[in-house]
N, CA and C atoms of all chains as a GROMACS GRO file, in nm:
protein
  612
    1UNK      N    1   3.780   4.265  12.559
    1UNK     CA    2   3.808   4.172  12.441
    1UNK      C    3   3.954   4.204  12.413
    2UNK      N    4   3.984   4.357  12.373
    2UNK     CA    5   4.108   4.368  12.309
    2UNK      C    6   4.213   4.348  12.448
    3UNK      N    7   4.191   4.375  12.549
    3UNK     CA    8   4.276   4.385  12.656
    3UNK      C    9   4.329   4.206  12.688
    4UNK      N   10   4.220   4.128  12.684
    4UNK     CA   11   4.249   3.984  12.691
    4UNK      C   12   4.327   3.917  12.581
    5UNK      N   13   4.299   3.982  12.459
    5UNK     CA   14   4.371   3.946  12.353
    5UNK      C   15   4.535   3.960  12.372
    6UNK      N   16   4.543   4.104  12.400
    6UNK     CA   17   4.671   4.146  12.417
    6UNK      C   18   4.761   4.072  12.534
    7UNK      N   19   4.675   4.022  12.648
    7UNK     CA   20   4.740   3.956  12.751
    7UNK      C   21   4.765   3.830  12.688
    8UNK      N   22   4.695   3.759  12.642
    8UNK     CA   23   4.703   3.617  12.580
    8UNK      C   24   4.845   3.599  12.486
    9UNK      N   25   4.840   3.721  12.392
    9UNK     CA   26   4.966   3.735  12.303
    9UNK      C   27   5.082   3.732  12.385
   10UNK      N   28   5.087   3.824  12.496
   10UNK     CA   29   5.214   3.843  12.578
   10UNK      C   30   5.253   3.729  12.636
   11UNK      N   31   5.153   3.648  12.683
   11UNK     CA   32   5.197   3.527  12.740
   11UNK      C   33   5.244   3.441  12.646
   12UNK      N   34   5.191   3.409  12.520
   12UNK     CA   35   5.224   3.303  12.423
   12UNK      C   36   5.347   3.350  12.388
   13UNK      N   37   5.377   3.471  12.344
   13UNK     CA   38   5.506   3.519  12.286
   13UNK      C   39   5.611   3.510  12.379
   14UNK      N   40   5.609   3.516  12.511
   14UNK     CA   41   5.698   3.527  12.597
   14UNK      C   42   5.749   3.371  12.643
   15UNK      N   43   5.631   3.305  12.641
   15UNK     CA   44   5.649   3.156  12.642
   15UNK      C   45   5.736   3.094  12.521
   16UNK      N   46   5.701   3.164  12.407
   16UNK     CA   47   5.754   3.095  12.310
   16UNK      C   48   5.911   3.135  12.291
   17UNK      N   49   5.939   3.254  12.371
   17UNK     CA   50   6.086   3.315  12.377
   17UNK      C   51   6.161   3.227  12.465
   18UNK      N   52   6.095   3.170  12.542
   18UNK     CA   53   6.179   3.070  12.621
   18UNK      C   54   6.185   2.927  12.592
   19UNK      N   55   6.107   2.897  12.486
   19UNK     CA   56   6.087   2.765  12.444
   19UNK      C   57   6.226   2.709  12.388
   20UNK      N   58   6.284   2.590  12.444
   20UNK     CA   59   6.400   2.565  12.435
   20UNK      C   60   6.451   2.532  12.284
   21UNK      N   61   6.581   2.520  12.224
   21UNK     CA   62   6.622   2.480  12.102
   21UNK      C   63   6.598   2.337  12.075
   22UNK      N   64   6.603   2.261  12.185
   22UNK     CA   65   6.577   2.110  12.190
   22UNK      C   66   6.467   2.090  12.277
   23UNK      N   67   6.352   2.102  12.263
   23UNK     CA   68   6.238   2.082  12.339
   23UNK      C   69   6.246   1.926  12.410
   24UNK      N   70   6.196   1.910  12.488
   24UNK     CA   71   6.163   1.765  12.540
   24UNK      C   72   6.036   1.712  12.495
   25UNK      N   73   5.993   1.602  12.491
   25UNK     CA   74   5.868   1.524  12.449
   25UNK      C   75   5.747   1.596  12.544
   26UNK      N   76   5.790   1.624  12.673
   26UNK     CA   77   5.689   1.692  12.746
   26UNK      C   78   5.661   1.848  12.718
   27UNK      N   79   5.761   1.910  12.679
   27UNK     CA   80   5.761   2.031  12.631
   27UNK      C   81   5.680   2.062  12.511
   28UNK      N   82   5.725   1.977  12.410
   28UNK     CA   83   5.644   1.988  12.285
   28UNK      C   84   5.492   1.960  12.308
   29UNK      N   85   5.473   1.839  12.409
   29UNK     CA   86   5.315   1.811  12.419
   29UNK      C   87   5.258   1.946  12.503
   30UNK      N   88   5.343   1.986  12.605
   30UNK     CA   89   5.260   2.102  12.678
   30UNK      C   90   5.246   2.228  12.570
   31UNK      N   91   5.323   2.269  12.479
   31UNK     CA   92   5.315   2.361  12.418
   31UNK      C   93   5.192   2.350  12.320
   32UNK      N   94   5.184   2.241  12.243
   32UNK     CA   95   5.067   2.174  12.186
   32UNK      C   96   4.942   2.189  12.251
   33UNK      N   97   4.928   2.132  12.378
   33UNK     CA   98   4.804   2.125  12.447
   33UNK      C   99   4.763   2.260  12.488
   34UNK      N  100   4.851   2.347  12.538
   34UNK     CA  101   4.816   2.494  12.573
   34UNK      C  102   4.750   2.569  12.465
   35UNK      N  103   4.800   2.548  12.319
   35UNK     CA  104   4.734   2.620  12.212
   35UNK      C  105   4.606   2.546  12.191
   36UNK      N  106   4.574   2.418  12.210
   36UNK     CA  107   4.476   2.340  12.204
   36UNK      C  108   4.339   2.347  12.293
   37UNK      N  109   4.406   2.378  12.407
   37UNK     CA  110   4.301   2.434  12.514
   37UNK      C  111   4.253   2.570  12.497
   38UNK      N  112   4.336   2.673  12.445
   38UNK     CA  113   4.281   2.798  12.402
   38UNK      C  114   4.185   2.793  12.284
   39UNK      N  115   4.192   2.697  12.201
   39UNK     CA  116   4.105   2.697  12.087
   39UNK      C  117   3.958   2.686  12.121
   40UNK      N  118   3.956   2.604  12.239
   40UNK     CA  119   3.829   2.570  12.304
   40UNK      C  120   3.794   2.673  12.416
   41UNK      N  121   3.855   2.686  12.507
   41UNK     CA  122   3.822   2.763  12.631
   41UNK      C  123   3.853   2.930  12.634
   42UNK      N  124   3.938   2.967  12.536
   42UNK     CA  125   3.956   3.107  12.517
   42UNK      C  126   3.833   3.203  12.547
   43UNK      N  127   3.842   3.302  12.649
   43UNK     CA  128   3.740   3.358  12.679
   43UNK      C  129   3.648   3.432  12.594
   44UNK      N  130   3.694   3.468  12.468
   44UNK     CA  131   3.596   3.531  12.370
   44UNK      C  132   3.552   3.416  12.262
   45UNK      N  133   3.434   3.382  12.257
   45UNK     CA  134   3.381   3.247  12.184
   45UNK      C  135   3.424   3.272  12.012
   46UNK      N  136   3.390   3.407  11.978
   46UNK     CA  137   3.411   3.445  11.835
   46UNK      C  138   3.558   3.417  11.825
   47UNK      N  139   3.646   3.475  11.891
   47UNK     CA  140   3.792   3.463  11.869
   47UNK      C  141   3.856   3.323  11.883
   48UNK      N  142   3.797   3.241  11.976
   48UNK     CA  143   3.823   3.092  12.008
   48UNK      C  144   3.791   3.023  11.863
   49UNK      N  145   3.694   3.034  11.823
   49UNK     CA  146   3.647   2.982  11.706
   49UNK      C  147   3.738   3.019  11.570
   50UNK      N  148   3.758   3.127  11.556
   50UNK     CA  149   3.866   3.190  11.470
   50UNK      C  150   3.991   3.129  11.462
   51UNK      N  151   4.051   3.117  11.600
   51UNK     CA  152   4.170   3.088  11.626
   51UNK      C  153   4.185   2.906  11.605
   52UNK      N  154   4.079   2.859  11.628
   52UNK     CA  155   4.062   2.727  11.614
   52UNK      C  156   4.089   2.692  11.463
   53UNK      N  157   4.014   2.762  11.380
   53UNK     CA  158   4.018   2.755  11.230
   53UNK      C  159   4.167   2.760  11.204
   54UNK      N  160   4.222   2.865  11.245
   54UNK     CA  161   4.379   2.881  11.186
   54UNK      C  162   4.473   2.778  11.239
   55UNK      N  163   4.427   2.725  11.366
   55UNK     CA  164   4.550   2.603  11.421
   55UNK      C  165   4.512   2.476  11.354
   56UNK      N  166   4.371   2.474  11.318
   56UNK     CA  167   4.348   2.354  11.249
   56UNK      C  168   4.406   2.346  11.083
   57UNK      N  169   4.397   2.458  11.028
   57UNK     CA  170   4.484   2.458  10.890
   57UNK      C  171   4.629   2.486  10.910
   58UNK      N  172   4.676   2.526  11.011
   58UNK     CA  173   4.830   2.539  11.037
   58UNK      C  174   4.865   2.497  11.185
   59UNK      N  175   4.875   2.373  11.206
   59UNK     CA  176   4.912   2.330  11.350
   59UNK      C  177   5.036   2.359  11.413
   60UNK      N  178   5.021   2.385  11.538
   60UNK     CA  179   5.148   2.454  11.585
   60UNK      C  180   5.285   2.361  11.575
   61UNK      N  181   5.380   2.422  11.534
   61UNK     CA  182   5.517   2.371  11.496
   61UNK      C  183   5.587   2.374  11.660
   62UNK      N  184   5.612   2.266  11.698
   62UNK     CA  185   5.696   2.258  11.845
   62UNK      C  186   5.802   2.199  11.824
   63UNK      N  187   5.879   2.180  11.719
   63UNK     CA  188   6.008   2.089  11.690
   63UNK      C  189   6.122   2.161  11.768
   64UNK      N  190   6.119   2.294  11.771
   64UNK     CA  191   6.222   2.374  11.836
   64UNK      C  192   6.184   2.523  11.858
   65UNK      N  193   6.252   2.606  11.941
   65UNK     CA  194   6.225   2.732  11.995
   65UNK      C  195   6.196   2.819  11.874
   66UNK      N  196   6.310   2.838  11.793
   66UNK     CA  197   6.280   2.916  11.649
   66UNK      C  198   6.165   2.879  11.577
   67UNK      N  199   6.138   2.744  11.541
   67UNK     CA  200   6.020   2.704  11.476
   67UNK      C  201   5.914   2.745  11.537
   68UNK      N  202   5.892   2.736  11.666
   68UNK     CA  203   5.754   2.748  11.734
   68UNK      C  204   5.732   2.902  11.748
   69UNK      N  205   5.840   2.987  11.762
   69UNK     CA  206   5.834   3.137  11.747
   69UNK      C  207   5.775   3.185  11.621
   70UNK      N  208   5.831   3.128  11.521
   70UNK     CA  209   5.786   3.161  11.366
   70UNK      C  210   5.660   3.128  11.341
   71UNK      N  211   5.626   3.003  11.393
   71UNK     CA  212   5.463   2.970  11.384
   71UNK      C  213   5.377   3.049  11.441
   72UNK      N  214   5.414   3.076  11.561
   72UNK     CA  215   5.312   3.182  11.643
   72UNK      C  216   5.301   3.297  11.590
   73UNK      N  217   5.437   3.366  11.535
   73UNK     CA  218   5.438   3.502  11.472
   73UNK      C  219   5.330   3.508  11.338
   74UNK      N  220   5.344   3.399  11.262
   74UNK     CA  221   5.266   3.383  11.164
   74UNK      C  222   5.108   3.361  11.186
   75UNK      N  223   5.078   3.282  11.303
   75UNK     CA  224   4.915   3.271  11.330
   75UNK      C  225   4.894   3.414  11.394
   76UNK      N  226   4.969   3.484  11.460
   76UNK     CA  227   4.922   3.618  11.512
   76UNK      C  228   4.898   3.718  11.425
   77UNK      N  229   4.989   3.721  11.305
   77UNK     CA  230   4.968   3.815  11.185
   77UNK      C  231   4.836   3.777  11.072
   78UNK      N  232   4.781   3.634  11.081
   78UNK     CA  233   4.675   3.606  11.040
   78UNK      C  234   4.550   3.664  11.118
   79UNK      N  235   4.582   3.686  11.244
   79UNK     CA  236   4.478   3.744  11.344
   79UNK      C  237   4.482   3.902  11.307
   80UNK      N  238   4.593   3.954  11.314
   80UNK     CA  239   4.617   4.074  11.272
   80UNK      C  240   4.558   4.144  11.124
   81UNK      N  241   4.555   4.045  11.035
   81UNK     CA  242   4.513   4.074  10.916
   81UNK      C  243   4.377   4.076  10.923
   82UNK      N  244   4.314   3.966  10.987
   82UNK     CA  245   4.155   3.994  11.001
   82UNK      C  246   4.118   4.100  11.070
   83UNK      N  247   4.183   4.173  11.167
   83UNK     CA  248   4.131   4.247  11.250
   83UNK      C  249   4.185   4.422  11.205
   84UNK      N  250   4.249   4.392  11.061
   84UNK     CA  251   4.288   4.526  10.984
   84UNK      C  252   4.403   4.578  11.081
   85UNK      N  253   4.475   4.502  11.150
   85UNK     CA  254   4.606   4.572  11.213
   85UNK      C  255   4.723   4.534  11.120
   86UNK      N  256   4.836   4.620  11.144
   86UNK     CA  257   4.966   4.588  11.085
   86UNK      C  258   5.024   4.464  11.107
   87UNK      N  259   5.083   4.424  11.015
   87UNK     CA  260   5.174   4.291  11.024
   87UNK      C  261   5.295   4.315  11.068
   88UNK      N  262   5.344   4.206  11.154
   88UNK     CA  263   5.466   4.205  11.224
   88UNK      C  264   5.575   4.122  11.137
   89UNK      N  265   5.680   4.192  11.119
   89UNK     CA  266   5.795   4.103  11.013
   89UNK      C  267   5.843   4.002  11.096
   90UNK      N  268   5.821   3.891  11.068
   90UNK     CA  269   5.835   3.773  11.146
   90UNK      C  270   6.000   3.744  11.150
   91UNK      N  271   6.079   3.803  11.074
   91UNK     CA  272   6.217   3.786  11.063
   91UNK      C  273   6.270   3.856  11.201
   92UNK      N  274   6.178   3.938  11.261
   92UNK     CA  275   6.208   4.022  11.383
   92UNK      C  276   6.175   3.969  11.521
   93UNK      N  277   6.100   3.840  11.509
   93UNK     CA  278   6.038   3.802  11.627
   93UNK      C  279   6.125   3.766  11.729
   94UNK      N  280   6.238   3.718  11.687
   94UNK     CA  281   6.360   3.653  11.795
   94UNK      C  282   6.379   3.803  11.886
   95UNK      N  283   6.400   3.911  11.821
   95UNK     CA  284   6.430   4.025  11.889
   95UNK      C  285   6.324   4.091  11.988
   96UNK      N  286   6.193   4.059  11.916
   96UNK     CA  287   6.083   4.155  11.980
   96UNK      C  288   6.058   4.106  12.124
   97UNK      N  289   6.065   3.964  12.146
   97UNK     CA  290   6.036   3.906  12.273
   97UNK      C  291   6.145   3.834  12.355
   98UNK      N  292   6.179   3.880  12.462
   98UNK     CA  293   6.307   3.848  12.518
   98UNK      C  294   6.259   3.719  12.621
   99UNK      N  295   6.325   3.620  12.654
   99UNK     CA  296   6.306   3.532  12.757
   99UNK      C  297   6.318   3.589  12.876
  100UNK      N  298   6.248   3.558  12.988
  100UNK     CA  299   6.252   3.615  13.123
  100UNK      C  300   6.388   3.553  13.198
  101UNK      N  301   6.459   3.601  13.255
  101UNK     CA  302   6.577   3.532  13.336
  101UNK      C  303   6.549   3.497  13.454
  102UNK      N  304   6.434   3.403  13.470
  102UNK     CA  305   6.385   3.341  13.602
  102UNK      C  306   6.340   3.238  13.579
  103UNK      N  307   5.870   4.043  13.341
  103UNK     CA  308   5.819   3.927  13.468
  103UNK      C  309   5.683   3.978  13.501
  104UNK      N  310   5.684   4.092  13.573
  104UNK     CA  311   5.541   4.134  13.643
  104UNK      C  312   5.465   4.155  13.518
  105UNK      N  313   5.497   4.186  13.401
  105UNK     CA  314   5.404   4.212  13.291
  105UNK      C  315   5.334   4.106  13.233
  106UNK      N  316   5.422   3.969  13.231
  106UNK     CA  317   5.374   3.860  13.207
  106UNK      C  318   5.272   3.795  13.289
  107UNK      N  319   5.313   3.810  13.413
  107UNK     CA  320   5.240   3.774  13.522
  107UNK      C  321   5.093   3.839  13.519
  108UNK      N  322   5.078   3.963  13.508
  108UNK     CA  323   4.958   4.040  13.501
  108UNK      C  324   4.882   3.987  13.351
  109UNK      N  325   4.951   3.968  13.267
  109UNK     CA  326   4.886   3.917  13.146
  109UNK      C  327   4.815   3.751  13.162
  110UNK      N  328   4.914   3.701  13.228
  110UNK     CA  329   4.842   3.545  13.255
  110UNK      C  330   4.738   3.561  13.369
  111UNK      N  331   4.709   3.651  13.438
  111UNK     CA  332   4.629   3.665  13.531
  111UNK      C  333   4.478   3.707  13.471
  112UNK      N  334   4.503   3.813  13.387
  112UNK     CA  335   4.400   3.874  13.301
  112UNK      C  336   4.329   3.754  13.244
  113UNK      N  337   4.426   3.660  13.158
  113UNK     CA  338   4.360   3.565  13.087
  113UNK      C  339   4.269   3.455  13.180
  114UNK      N  340   4.345   3.422  13.289
  114UNK     CA  341   4.291   3.318  13.360
  114UNK      C  342   4.145   3.370  13.432
  115UNK      N  343   4.179   3.494  13.455
  115UNK     CA  344   4.038   3.539  13.535
  115UNK      C  345   3.920   3.565  13.455
  116UNK      N  346   3.966   3.615  13.317
  116UNK     CA  347   3.855   3.630  13.217
  116UNK      C  348   3.793   3.508  13.173
  117UNK      N  349   3.877   3.388  13.170
  117UNK     CA  350   3.841   3.260  13.114
  117UNK      C  351   3.776   3.198  13.230
  118UNK      N  352   3.794   3.222  13.360
  118UNK     CA  353   3.691   3.165  13.452
  118UNK      C  354   3.579   3.252  13.469
  119UNK      N  355   3.584   3.380  13.417
  119UNK     CA  356   3.456   3.469  13.429
  119UNK      C  357   3.351   3.397  13.348
  120UNK      N  358   3.391   3.330  13.242
  120UNK     CA  359   3.283   3.262  13.141
  120UNK      C  360   3.294   3.114  13.126
  121UNK      N  361   3.356   3.063  13.246
  121UNK     CA  362   3.340   2.943  13.297
  121UNK      C  363   3.202   2.907  13.319
  122UNK      N  364   3.130   2.798  13.258
  122UNK     CA  365   2.976   2.794  13.292
  122UNK      C  366   2.949   2.728  13.434
  123UNK      N  367   2.828   2.770  13.452
  123UNK     CA  368   2.790   2.721  13.562
  123UNK      C  369   2.783   2.574  13.594
  124UNK      N  370   2.743   2.492  13.465
  124UNK     CA  371   2.753   2.346  13.444
  124UNK      C  372   2.854   2.327  13.336
  125UNK      N  373   2.977   2.307  13.368
  125UNK     CA  374   3.059   2.281  13.255
  125UNK      C  375   3.064   2.143  13.211
  126UNK      N  376   3.093   2.135  13.074
  126UNK     CA  377   3.102   1.968  13.029
  126UNK      C  378   3.229   1.913  13.087
  127UNK      N  379   3.244   1.793  13.057
  127UNK     CA  380   3.346   1.727  13.104
  127UNK      C  381   3.484   1.777  13.019
  128UNK      N  382   3.452   1.816  12.878
  128UNK     CA  383   3.564   1.865  12.804
  128UNK      C  384   3.604   1.988  12.865
  129UNK      N  385   3.540   2.082  12.906
  129UNK     CA  386   3.536   2.203  12.978
  129UNK      C  387   3.616   2.184  13.105
  130UNK      N  388   3.602   2.104  13.192
  130UNK     CA  389   3.656   2.078  13.300
  130UNK      C  390   3.802   2.032  13.272
  131UNK      N  391   3.799   1.950  13.192
  131UNK     CA  392   3.936   1.881  13.141
  131UNK      C  393   4.024   2.002  13.095
  132UNK      N  394   3.958   2.096  13.002
  132UNK     CA  395   4.065   2.195  12.952
  132UNK      C  396   4.102   2.292  13.073
  133UNK      N  397   4.013   2.346  13.157
  133UNK     CA  398   4.047   2.418  13.258
  133UNK      C  399   4.167   2.340  13.344
  134UNK      N  400   4.161   2.232  13.372
  134UNK     CA  401   4.266   2.166  13.452
  134UNK      C  402   4.380   2.161  13.378
  135UNK      N  403   4.385   2.118  13.241
  135UNK     CA  404   4.477   2.104  13.151
  135UNK      C  405   4.574   2.225  13.139
  136UNK      N  406   4.488   2.327  13.123
  136UNK     CA  407   4.556   2.458  13.097
  136UNK      C  408   4.644   2.508  13.215
  137UNK      N  409   4.567   2.495  13.323
  137UNK     CA  410   4.649   2.532  13.460
  137UNK      C  411   4.799   2.414  13.471
  138UNK      N  412   4.737   2.295  13.455
  138UNK     CA  413   4.861   2.206  13.450
  138UNK      C  414   4.973   2.232  13.352
  139UNK      N  415   4.949   2.268  13.230
  139UNK     CA  416   5.049   2.295  13.131
  139UNK      C  417   5.120   2.431  13.169
  140UNK      N  418   5.054   2.529  13.246
  140UNK     CA  419   5.111   2.666  13.309
  140UNK      C  420   5.207   2.613  13.416
  141UNK      N  421   5.184   2.529  13.511
  141UNK     CA  422   5.257   2.481  13.602
  141UNK      C  423   5.399   2.445  13.534
  142UNK      N  424   5.419   2.394  13.435
  142UNK     CA  425   5.543   2.333  13.358
  142UNK      C  426   5.601   2.431  13.256
  143UNK      N  427   5.524   2.514  13.164
  143UNK     CA  428   5.586   2.594  13.063
  143UNK      C  429   5.558   2.734  13.076
  144UNK      N  430   5.515   2.776  13.211
  144UNK     CA  431   5.496   2.919  13.216
  144UNK      C  432   5.637   2.987  13.204
  145UNK      N  433   5.645   3.084  13.145
  145UNK     CA  434   5.798   3.145  13.112
  145UNK      C  435   5.890   3.191  13.208
  146UNK      N  436   5.829   3.224  13.317
  146UNK     CA  437   5.954   3.239  13.445
  146UNK      C  438   5.951   3.105  13.500
  147UNK      N  439   6.059   3.058  13.513
  147UNK     CA  440   6.091   2.902  13.581
  147UNK      C  441   6.065   2.907  13.721
  148UNK      N  442   6.118   3.029  13.785
  148UNK     CA  443   6.085   3.034  13.942
  148UNK      C  444   5.937   3.039  13.952
  149UNK      N  445   5.877   3.133  13.888
  149UNK     CA  446   5.719   3.130  13.952
  149UNK      C  447   5.632   3.002  13.900
  150UNK      N  448   5.716   2.958  13.782
  150UNK     CA  449   5.632   2.826  13.750
  150UNK      C  450   5.644   2.716  13.841
  151UNK      N  451   5.750   2.721  13.924
  151UNK     CA  452   5.780   2.592  14.014
  151UNK      C  453   5.693   2.648  14.141
  152UNK      N  454   5.671   2.774  14.179
  152UNK     CA  455   5.620   2.807  14.287
  152UNK      C  456   5.451   2.779  14.271
  153UNK      N  457   5.411   2.813  14.144
  153UNK     CA  458   5.291   2.811  14.095
  153UNK      C  459   5.259   2.640  14.104
  154UNK      N  460   5.339   2.555  14.052
  154UNK     CA  461   5.310   2.416  14.046
  154UNK      C  462   5.301   2.368  14.194
  155UNK      N  463   5.384   2.413  14.291
  155UNK     CA  464   5.373   2.366  14.427
  155UNK      C  465   5.245   2.416  14.513
  156UNK      N  466   5.198   2.536  14.460
  156UNK     CA  467   5.040   2.567  14.522
  156UNK      C  468   4.948   2.486  14.449
  157UNK      N  469   4.950   2.457  14.324
  157UNK     CA  470   4.863   2.370  14.245
  157UNK      C  471   4.844   2.231  14.302
  158UNK      N  472   4.975   2.173  14.347
  158UNK     CA  473   4.984   2.049  14.398
  158UNK      C  474   4.889   2.026  14.530
  159UNK      N  475   4.937   2.142  14.606
  159UNK     CA  476   4.878   2.141  14.734
  159UNK      C  477   4.725   2.172  14.728
  160UNK      N  478   4.672   2.246  14.639
  160UNK     CA  479   4.526   2.274  14.606
  160UNK      C  480   4.478   2.272  14.475
  161UNK      N  481   4.461   2.161  14.418
  161UNK     CA  482   4.427   2.133  14.280
  161UNK      C  483   4.295   2.208  14.234
  162UNK      N  484   4.298   2.254  14.095
  162UNK     CA  485   4.190   2.334  14.057
  162UNK      C  486   4.056   2.269  14.092
  163UNK      N  487   3.961   2.336  14.125
  163UNK     CA  488   3.821   2.325  14.148
  163UNK      C  489   3.756   2.346  14.018
  164UNK      N  490   3.709   2.260  13.949
  164UNK     CA  491   3.638   2.284  13.811
  164UNK      C  492   3.499   2.238  13.796
  165UNK      N  493   3.433   2.235  13.912
  165UNK     CA  494   3.310   2.154  13.903
  165UNK      C  495   3.198   2.266  13.871
  166UNK      N  496   3.239   2.408  13.886
  166UNK     CA  497   3.121   2.506  13.833
  166UNK      C  498   3.210   2.645  13.803
  167UNK      N  499   3.136   2.730  13.740
  167UNK     CA  500   3.188   2.867  13.729
  167UNK      C  501   3.236   2.937  13.859
  168UNK      N  502   3.139   2.928  13.964
  168UNK     CA  503   3.157   2.996  14.095
  168UNK      C  504   3.290   2.935  14.165
  169UNK      N  505   3.289   2.791  14.153
  169UNK     CA  506   3.383   2.727  14.232
  169UNK      C  507   3.533   2.746  14.169
  170UNK      N  508   3.534   2.745  14.040
  170UNK     CA  509   3.664   2.768  13.971
  170UNK      C  510   3.718   2.906  13.998
  171UNK      N  511   3.609   3.031  13.997
  171UNK     CA  512   3.639   3.165  14.000
  171UNK      C  513   3.707   3.152  14.181
  172UNK      N  514   3.644   3.089  14.243
  172UNK     CA  515   3.687   3.113  14.390
  172UNK      C  516   3.805   3.025  14.408
  173UNK      N  517   3.854   2.928  14.360
  173UNK     CA  518   3.982   2.856  14.360
  173UNK      C  519   4.087   2.958  14.308
  174UNK      N  520   4.080   3.008  14.176
  174UNK     CA  521   4.167   3.082  14.111
  174UNK      C  522   4.210   3.224  14.201
  175UNK      N  523   4.089   3.283  14.249
  175UNK     CA  524   4.109   3.403  14.344
  175UNK      C  525   4.202   3.356  14.453
  176UNK      N  526   4.176   3.252  14.503
  176UNK     CA  527   4.256   3.202  14.646
  176UNK      C  528   4.412   3.166  14.602
  177UNK      N  529   4.422   3.112  14.473
  177UNK     CA  530   4.573   3.073  14.441
  177UNK      C  531   4.622   3.206  14.389
  178UNK      N  532   4.555   3.298  14.342
  178UNK     CA  533   4.603   3.420  14.328
  178UNK      C  534   4.655   3.497  14.438
  179UNK      N  535   4.566   3.496  14.540
  179UNK     CA  536   4.618   3.570  14.678
  179UNK      C  537   4.752   3.495  14.725
  180UNK      N  538   4.758   3.351  14.720
  180UNK     CA  539   4.882   3.285  14.774
  180UNK      C  540   5.000   3.368  14.711
  181UNK      N  541   4.982   3.402  14.564
  181UNK     CA  542   5.089   3.449  14.516
  181UNK      C  543   5.111   3.589  14.543
  182UNK      N  544   4.988   3.683  14.576
  182UNK     CA  545   4.996   3.809  14.615
  182UNK      C  546   5.084   3.804  14.750
  183UNK      N  547   5.031   3.706  14.836
  183UNK     CA  548   5.091   3.717  14.964
  183UNK      C  549   5.250   3.701  14.962
  184UNK      N  550   5.299   3.614  14.868
  184UNK     CA  551   5.434   3.568  14.850
  184UNK      C  552   5.525   3.711  14.814
  185UNK      N  553   5.428   3.768  14.718
  185UNK     CA  554   5.494   3.897  14.661
  185UNK      C  555   5.490   4.038  14.752
  186UNK      N  556   5.431   3.999  14.869
  186UNK     CA  557   5.387   4.116  14.949
  186UNK      C  558   5.298   4.215  14.894
  187UNK      N  559   5.220   4.170  14.800
  187UNK     CA  560   5.105   4.254  14.753
  187UNK      C  561   4.975   4.227  14.812
  188UNK      N  562   4.883   4.320  14.825
  188UNK     CA  563   4.753   4.319  14.906
  188UNK      C  564   4.656   4.208  14.836
  189UNK      N  565   4.599   4.141  14.955
  189UNK     CA  566   4.523   4.026  14.909
  189UNK      C  567   4.374   4.095  14.849
  190UNK      N  568   4.294   4.019  14.767
  190UNK     CA  569   4.198   4.059  14.691
  190UNK      C  570   4.059   3.990  14.779
  191UNK      N  571   3.981   4.048  14.812
  191UNK     CA  572   3.847   3.997  14.876
  191UNK      C  573   3.784   3.910  14.798
  192UNK      N  574   3.796   3.763  14.796
  192UNK     CA  575   3.736   3.685  14.705
  192UNK      C  576   3.574   3.689  14.719
  193UNK      N  577   3.523   3.747  14.793
  193UNK     CA  578   3.386   3.746  14.782
  193UNK      C  579   3.330   3.855  14.666
  194UNK      N  580   3.439   3.915  14.640
  194UNK     CA  581   3.395   4.015  14.529
  194UNK      C  582   3.443   3.972  14.390
  195UNK      N  583   3.486   3.868  14.371
  195UNK     CA  584   3.565   3.790  14.261
  195UNK      C  585   3.474   3.808  14.133
  196UNK      N  586   3.331   3.762  14.151
  196UNK     CA  587   3.244   3.761  14.053
  196UNK      C  588   3.194   3.895  13.995
  197UNK      N  589   3.221   4.008  14.075
  197UNK     CA  590   3.209   4.138  13.992
  197UNK      C  591   3.331   4.197  13.956
  198UNK      N  592   3.451   4.148  14.007
  198UNK     CA  593   3.585   4.210  13.921
  198UNK      C  594   3.605   4.177  13.793
  199UNK      N  595   3.592   4.038  13.753
  199UNK     CA  596   3.594   4.030  13.611
  199UNK      C  597   3.458   3.972  13.540
  200UNK      N  598   3.446   4.042  13.440
  200UNK     CA  599   3.315   4.026  13.350
  200UNK      C  600   3.346   3.926  13.257
  201UNK      N  601   3.254   3.852  13.209
  201UNK     CA  602   3.279   3.762  13.124
  201UNK      C  603   3.253   3.832  12.971
  202UNK      N  604   3.357   3.852  12.874
  202UNK     CA  605   3.322   3.905  12.752
  202UNK      C  606   3.199   3.871  12.667
  203UNK      N  607   3.141   3.946  12.625
  203UNK     CA  608   3.016   3.895  12.535
  203UNK      C  609   3.049   3.882  12.395
  204UNK      N  610   3.118   3.782  12.368
  204UNK     CA  611   3.155   3.733  12.225
  204UNK      C  612   3.200   3.592  12.224
   0.00000   0.00000   0.00000
């Protein structure tokens, strides 16, 4: 369970790290859709329901790379809080996850 | 790059492990859509293009859990082959990835 959680955050934060300053309509749609799919078919049912609730209250902000990264960091912190884990300072999110050069 | 690759396969195989015998229309659509989004916004551009090509030639089979798991194993092996990695025996895929009990 923890392993899949870490794997999913790694994918999402890396994806956000390369999300462009000015995303196209398709890129904005894809980011929203990916999050939306995960609220339903994420492989831990309890986690999926909790994630769905968070996303319903605070929908993905996909207007720009920095905005998407900040939104994702805040959602991650809500999950961290629920799990009793330390929170991450979202001012540092831009330096924590680097875009892949490929 | 390798870390995000591993993370994404972990998510996809675990997701496939709990994909039901008889998926609903929504579940089939979500599985297809998730794969489709990744062909475009996967954070390594080269990998995304290669993955898109594989998926175009061999679209996701989402009719049942076992069919989806076999499809995913075969696609993963095409990526393994390209990267010079050992292939996985897809007859064993059902025992490699366990559904999360949550």
